[in-house]
Steps between C-alpha positions, in 0.01 A plus 500: 500500500817367658480166678752227582381171648809490725379816670241319711768287670726802544215694663428207735870488593475861613219410738603152616879502464579276798222248429562173315420522130624165366613181664610154393634260760779690681515783245305803617484841335344803660333761283802727539737221397281405203481862383879537535565182301265602220682834480832313477347267240384793290854642514638162391257488207582852388870414522427198278349724236131441571302800383133593554284274287760220477367153572669287766420131559452347846517121520488457878286306746334661803814630666583849634715564192189497281338772711815711502577474128136545396483836678855593398411453132190715540695759696750524215214545253540155350231248408486172691465179298416230758579145392400164643799324654387175335554630147744317276757639257269550201241675717757726663630595157149582379409719799826695481498526123139607471521758780838629388640457851879518488556413866370205703536431871463129571524273802790258527272195481390595147846600385528257207175588320530870586848525353417296190181696431666835561787409268252410227322833545822700521432615855728530802416273794601550862467205733401556862633252750286434805521805725748668267310818418638721782855426381406613150355824628777585747721694253215734404394810689125524549349732242177645635394612152172352374454509124239750388266253331147575389190316619447349155860391454553124496626364832479124442473277193329184614492215250170321467353242267229588254301302248756502220874521458770547759446653846431872482641768730225689682620857557393599851549865584601664826138616536362150426709331767502775760123540483429128511727449802330791675152356443611154615656641817208726592192304398590130486785391725457817710870455569680761704777573747542204734377238254720212388427378146619161377654536154460145374374598154782544249604865486569462127121458458267802510290358788803465727649833389192712551293336770789380719815706440376841383189508720709410806788739440278801440319430829783457749434127535764226514534269200611152611636313198468134413725415202308185411157404623484194723182450706680395817752783483224748418296401806807500722594847373149628560509369852851611596481848345138575594400551137187714470447497120554214256457508123495186291349294221243226571756219480688657793190509718419141404852380584500667843150382582586139410842495669528214751521650847343825384294514820824558694533846347309770681509834319331754726661796322382404151226745401460529125581270211471585130449230238546552127637338188201271453179412681544360849272203580231609744575207729866603519404859576268401785735229626798736521300772672363252754844351565688827551237754599572743215316654206577405138413760238487359150581728210584517133743675277746475215859598446353762268302654790796544738347243600195545727171592331228345716495386861279400789528779755560453875218739592243373247300183459713214373359251254703176486570411139483865397799720416317788668457857384715719272766676704498873566526699176453197274202415280407156372230364273395178330449508124376252242652407165348816348678718754179610671460473876296195601235488776591389852567127542573450129846383401730711286854635483636704792610851401697733730560875495690712750833645618634148554483407130841473336644750257517225237714211383866588455567575134186315390249764391277253314469275805430807716223618268347153498498480881411860595206641302336831583685495831364158599741212554361175363603237754428191291326353807135406513298614799167625625372768737218452749229750591710630792789588270723209606704333227573132438758339270332222304773380266810607315458603142873485450687175466744601771545244775554613859700235686558576868462872433746499207384580148580236238450582135413184301655613173837552666497138623372375165784671317754314713318169448507557125877537522528135604593295191232236567203737541265558206225689679435621854223678686543623856194542720425561866287283724380533862739392773435493875855601590591764242160621387582411141746251358666479159432223252612436145340289228771393258509334160835335428662476160477164331736242641588712802500348846552798730346455845313751712804513727726583202279794403472623858878499533528693174265774618660514846831581337356797311242660727443583866411197710138604559429502125567142397199271436432273797289279276584408144287262298527386141234514231478376143384847396381821661144621440487783246249741357429563132793742471741251655511679835547264795183493711628492855149496644459151354815365664438316824776438752539146635402478867841371600851542365602258227689192598 
């Protein structure tokens, strides 16, 4: 069956052409203008040789250009490869090389790493100056053609960390993303024409893409963009633009709740907030709701599930600390080590099945078969279900660290640490942090006679990886604990309570 994710926005433009679709500061695009620009963008891409199925990288912050190019790529039949703007050269090269993307659009502020990484991967890079997109599109006549893609064709390749190896590209289909955005809009945010949604979550992440951008633009709502989250600017934007729906990770809610002078911000229009990424502290949930008179709905999902799989519902009982009920059309269960479903209130692995589950990992059939078995996606997260059918995340089976809503894969950081000439061994672990949810630490064994400091190693990692990935705490050990096979036992490594020095 034919389906193109861009079609939902195009349909909304036909109904709400004169209404605001996207805004950032003094830049405002109506639905008609957005639709026209995506048609011009698709023409530009076709003129550049982009064919249906070709991958195109987007390394842009939350600016209107992201929205335009995202839908233009889909409209041309291409596959979007969203990329974090904090990535460094080696990461850019990996994402482009692994996906086979031969074209990258990048923001001016990341020009150096984007160009270096693209050159290494043999890809073309086009740099967007601030506000420069309309000038790029001006020479191209709008092409109203929408590529005849199928529902199961890949629309987006979203890179995510697993338990081994490099980040893997989750292939999300047009049906995956269109269906998930529809469910979010109808049953969770209940967003519609007249709503104003604050897009503070990165659009290069599945949460921001689906629950903010795609849910809004299929519903005739206005998406107000925030390129970089700042608690004061977020509250001021919510107040000045009468934001009705906000989506964020727990650290955002904590930062706004604890902002000095927070009581000066009255937000009478704010109705619904969605929290995901990791568990939100119950006291933060209640405190934010009491302060701003809104409702926070906590949920759960993965990049591999487009991303929303489970959510507290606005018209059902909410249980603080719970991730709620499986969303419409999705099944979940808790299984033990033997793969059998466990009784209520017993802990096991969370499995997910439904139309939101990815097609698979890009060009990694073995990893796909390991993760999706008999139609069930194995999340790697430990949880439980109560007698009412509500789910709770207990712990993460994976080693992945979630810092401020960003995924950090320990092995990637360890590999960079091992590249330092003074490092003999390294183990990266996560530990609780009040500000970011989790923080990154590294236990390091130096080579004999070496005198590298924690600051030296931090600087080394900062130069190779995105800023959110470097270890905030590094401590030195004589040796790392190991099992009988020589495997480092991270569970036996304890982080010091304060940074060294």
